N, C-alpha and C positions, 0 to 999 in steps of 0.2 A: 574230878570234877573243878578243882579249881585249873589247874592245867590244861584245862579245855577249853575253861571260860578266857584265860590267860589267851589262850590260841587265836581265840576268835576273835579276842580285844585287836590281841597285835597283828591281826589281818584286815581289821577294819584300820589303823592309821597306815599300813601299809598302803591300800588302797586307796582313802583317804584324796591325799594330797595331789593323782591323777581324773579321780572321778569316776573309773570304770576299774575293773579288773577280776583278777580270779577269786575272787570273796566265796562262791558257793562252792567253791573245793571243800575250802579250809572249814566251812559250817558243817558240813555234813560227815568230813573229816575229822573235825577235832578231838572227840576221843577216843578215836581209833589210835590217831599221834598222841595225846597222852598216853596210851595204853602201849604204846610202839616203844616209847619214850620210857617207860616207866619198868617194862620188862626186861629192854635190852641193857646184855652188858657195855657198862661204857669202854672205849678201849677195845674191844673184842667184838661185838656182835656185826652185824653187817645191815645198813639200811638200805632198799631199792627202790627207788619213787619212777613207777614206770611212766605211768602219765606226765612230762614235765611240771604242765600246769601246778600241778598238784604239790608242786615242793615250796605253795604258800605256809601251806603245814608247817613242815619240819622246820622251815625256814621262825617263823612266831615262835614256837617249840620252843627253836634253841636259842630266842634270845630271852625267851623267860625263864630257861634255867642260868643263863649264863652264858652259853657258849658262844654266842656270836654277838657282839655290840649291834648297842639299841638305836647305832648310826643305821643300822639293814631296815630300821624301817621306814624313815626318809629317802632310803638310794634304789628301796626294792624299785624295780621294773622300770630305769633311769637308765638310759645310752650308755656304756661305759662299764655299770655296777655290775658288780660280783653278786650280787642279788637279781638275778635274772625273773621278769615277770614266767617265764617259762626256762623249765631248767635246760643246761645246757653239763658237757667235759669239764667244767670248772665250777662248777655247783658246791659249796661247804655243802658242812651235814650229811646232804646222803651222799652212799657211797657209789651211787649209778645214777644216771637220771635218760630219758631219753625226750627227744624231740617226737619224734615221729611215735605213735600210738603203739602197739600192740608187741612191743621188743623189751619190755625191765624184763620181765617174767625166764625170757632168754639166761638173759644177762641174770638173773635170780640164780639157777641152777647149776650155772659157769659157774658161780662164788661155790655153791652146796658141794659142787661135787669135788672143785678145786679142794675146799679145804676139809673136806673127809679123805683123799688121795693121801695129803700131809698130814693126816694126822691130825688136825688142829680139834681145838674145841670151840667150833664156832656156831651160833645159829642165825641165820640168814632172816631177815624180814621182808615183803616184799610189799607194794601198796599199788594195787592197778583197781580199776572203776568198770564198773561191769559195760562201758558204750567200748572198754577196746576187749570184751568176752568176743564183738562182732567181727575181731583181726585171725584168721587162721593160725598165725607165729604162735597166739596164744597156748591155743591146743596142743599144738605139737612142741611146746616147751613142756604141758602141760604131762603127756605120754611121757616124756624124756623123761621127767621127776620121777613120774610111778616108778614107771620101770626099771629106772637105778637105786627107789627104794630111799628119796633125801629126804631124809625124817629131820634133818634138818632146817628143812627148807620149813616158812610157813607165810603164806596170805595172808592179807585183810584186798577181800572183794566189795568200794564200796557200791553198793547197790542203791545211788540219790536215785533212780531211772531220768539220766539228766545229761543231754550231748549236746553238743552245738547247731543239728537237725532237728532239738524236739526231743521231749519225753522217748526214753529206749526202747520202750516196749511197742512203739509206733512205726517205729525205723526197723526192729530187725525182732521178734522173738526171741527173750533167752529166757526165759522161763522153763525145767525146774531149775535154778542155777547149782543149788548145791548137790542135785544128783545129777545132775553133764559132768560134775567134780570127781563124785564120788565114781561115779563110771566108769572113769578113764584109771581109778586107782588108789583117790585121795581119803585122807581122813576128813570129814565133814562134821562143816558148825555154821549154822544159820543163826545169825543174832538179832536183838534192835543193837545196830552199831552209834545208839545214842546211849549207851547203859553201861555205864563202866563195868560195874560188880560184872555181865553180862560179859564183855569182851576179857576182864581180866578171868575168868573162867576159863572159856574158852582157849587165849592163848595158854596157860597152865597146861590143858588137856594135850593142846600141840605139842607141848613141849615135851609130855611125857608122851608122847603115840614115838613108837621106838622102832618102826617100819616101812612108815609112810609117810611123805610131806604130807601140812596138813593144810588148809584154806579156811580163811573164816567170811562167810558171805555175812554184811552189815546191811541191813536196811535202815537208810539213811533218807535224809532231806536237806536241799542246796538251802532249806530258809531256817533251821534248828537253828533257835536259842539267839534270836534276833528278829522278835518280835513288830520292833517299828517298820520291817520292811513291810512296802506296797502287796499287794497278793500278786499281782500279776509282774511282782518284778525276773527281771533271767536269769534262772539259776546260775548257768553256763557264766556268764559272763555281766557281772551285775553292778548298773552303774548306781555308783553316791555323787547326789547333790550335796553342797558343802552343810545346808540344814540337815538334812537325811544322816550325813554319818559324824557332823552333833549330834545326834541323835541318839546315833548309834553306840557311838562313845559314851554316853552320858548312863545311856543303858548297861552297859553291859559294865561299866565302873561299879555301878549302885550294887550291879549284884556282887561282883566281888564283892565288896565292903560288909555286904548285907552276910555273906559267910565269915566272915571274920568280927559279926556285931556282937 
């Protein structure tokens, strides 16, 4: 709960200097990021962030945990910065991220197969967005992972129904998402992506799965956890005026203080 709040607060601070950015992705994935950083073994397990613009969440968590310097909050998205608005091969914190959508699961499956062939006790976690499921490469990688029984691979799908062209379900019908993955041979869970207890349980079940890769479909919202956002805020690329940024920081700071009251 607290780490998810800090992810949201740090993400607001990252976006505020320029007044726009991928805040919605941090709001929808904050609990997922917090759950992954809690479940992954530092220095051993891998994190793949397939949609490059979602790296704001891992960056924000890394600052909260002392893995990145706080300067990352003010350098995010600036020219020449290592904490880019859209991740690249230079991005810290994650083991792999992509510019073009739909490619991350292929890399994650490759990591998982390579680690098994080398006898390494490593889990690979991959963050994937629902909009990416429109890409055929995702399903090719899903078939590959199931065929090879890559049980060390766990995917979290951020099903926030948001992409640059509008709501995902107005662009392509993806439902039933979990049933599609199950038909490809995956162990599946479909949970409230803002429920830390449900996420932790789903990740524990995935860790216990002996023969199949696992996917957790996380139902989320790009405005969750920030009441001050206007109802018409563009979830894909949120704009923050100085006043709105101040209100957002104040709201989240008060919530954090209430946790320790």
